[in-house]
N, C-alpha and C positions, 0 to 999 in steps of 0.2 A: 503493499500499500504505498502511495507517494505521503511526501510528508504535507502536502496540500489537503489530501483526502483526511489524512489524520486529524490536521488541526482543524478542517471542516468540521468533521464527526465530533471532535470534543468541544467545539463552539457550540455545535447543535445540541449537544447533552447540555451543557451548562445552560444554555438558554432553556432548554426544557425543565430543568430542575428548577429555576427561578421562576417560570411560569407556574409550575404546579406549587412551589411554596407560596407565591403570591395569591395563588387561587385560594390555597387552604388557608392562608391568613385571613382572607377576605370573608370567608365562608365560616371561620372561627370567632367572626366579630360578634360579641354579644353586648347587651345593655350593662350597665353599672350594675355590681351587685348590690344586693340589698332592694333593687328595683323590681326583681320577679322573684320565683323561686322553682327550682327543678323539681318536678314529680317523681317521685322514687318508683313507681310503676307506671311507665308512660301507657295511654290508654285513649284512645281516639272516641269521638261521640259518632263517628260515622265510618264506613268501610273505608279500607285504606283508598287514596287517590289523589286529590289535590291537597295543598296544605290548607288546614283548618282553623278558623277562628271561630270560637265560642263564647257569646256573652251570657254570663249567668246574670238574670236582673230580675225584677218584678215591678209589676205596675204600680203596686204599692209602696214603693221605695222612691223617697223624694229626691235622694242622690242619682238613682238611676235615670228619672225624669228630668233632671236638671243636666244631664249628660246625653240624653237621649238625641237631641240634634247632632251634637260633636260626633256621636257615634255613628249614626246615621249618614253623615258626609264622610267620615272614615270609611265605611262599608263599602260606599259607591266607588271610591277611590282605590281599592283591593286591586291588585294585577288580576288578569284572567286565571291564573292558576290556583287562586285562592279561594276556598268557600267559607261563607260567614253565616253561622248557624246561632238560633236564640234558644236558651234554655231558662224557662222560668224557676226560680229558687221559690222553695217551698219550706221556708223556715218557721210558719205559724200558721194558724187556721185562716185568718184573713188571707193570706195570701195563695192559698189552695184555691179559694175561690177564681183568683186572676189566673191561675194556672190552667182552670178547667176551660175558662173561657179562652185560652191563647191556644189550647190544643183543638179544641173545635173549630176555630177560627184557621189555624194552620191546615185543619182537613179540608178547609172551603176555599184554601189559597186567598185567605184574607187578610193575612196578617200586614203584607206589604202597604196595603191601603188602610188599615187601621190602627198600626201601631204607634206612631205619632200622636194621632188623633186620640187614642186612649188616655195618653198622657196629657194631653192638653184638657180634655174632658175633667180628669180626676183632679189634677193639680193646679191648672188655671182657671176653668170653669166650674170646679168644685162641685160637679156633679155626684150625685150620691149612688155609685156604682159598684158597692161591695157585696152585693147579693147577687146570684145566678139571676133572678128574674129581672133586676134592673140592666145586667149586662146584656141578657138577651133583647132588650130594648135597644141597646146600644150598638149590637153587632147587626140587630135588623136593617138598618141603615148601610150594611155592606152585603146585602144579599143573602142573608142567613135566617130561615122563618124562625119566629121565636121558640114555636113549638119544637121544632128540629133541633135547635141549640139546646134546649133543655133536655131532650133525649139525648143528644149524643154528649153533654155534659156528664150526665149520669151513666153513662155505659161502661162497660168491663173494657173496651179496647182504650178509651181515654184514660181510665184508671191505672191500667196496666203499662201505658206509655209514661205517666205520671211517675208511677214506681221504678220505673228502669231510669228514668232521669234523676231521680231523687236521690238514687244508688249512686250514681254514676258521679253526682256532684259532691254526694260525701265521700266518695274514694278518691277525687281530686283534692278534698280538704277544703273546698270552699264554703266558708262560714260568714262572706259579707257581700255586698253589692254595691254598684255592679263589679264584676270580677270576668277576667278573661282566660280562657285556656287555648293555648296556642299548640295546634298539632297534637295534642294529648300529652305534650312534654312539659309545656312551662305554664306557670299561673301568673297572673297579674293580679292583685288584688287592689280593692280601695283602703285597704287598712295599712298602706305603706307610705302614708302622707305626701301622696302625690296628687297633682291638679290632675282632672281628667284629661286633658290635653296632654299631660307627662305620661299618663297611662297608655294613651293611644300610641304615643312617638315608642314606648317600650315595646308595646306590642307590634308596632311596624317594623323596630329592628328586629325582633325575633322572627317575623313572617320572612323578611329578608334572609337573615340566616337560615330557616329551613328551605326557602326557594334554593338556596347556594349549596345546601348539604349533599353530599354524593350518594346518601341514602335515598333523595327525593327522585 
């Protein structure tokens, strides 16, 4: 082998190593320590596929109401390779009512249209929507007949879905709202003394990390 070819191969090998190292460094970038936690047993809410962002929230949570518009803008700006999912928190009996309404609305593909509107109805207009009957009236404006809403809210499939998601959020160790879980690996909680914008920036960095991960 000529000296030229040898030098060329050595140069190419060096460039490849530098490129690999730089790519690994970029993929390894994570938010500052303390701004998120690593889940001990990774578990996604849905089957493997796109990078997943889950918000755990409640319509009965004033902090979720305050963050809702920011979260909605964030959701709409996510890359095509990222899926955004909502899971209602069920920390107390009143929140169970909102969770039941959410799952019925999701079954009817009405969450997209009603999500921000329900926060507004509760926290701006102060409408009394803390009972299934009143929620049925609210969701009627989104194409769900009240009798159908009440029937499904009391159905076994809705309760089974609620149980599944409640156990999942418990395994994630979620005990405050709003909280976010990225790809079943990282949790960003509202108890970290971060602003809502700060929380979403941490989520954004974690999403970028997962998109660049070789395992993705």
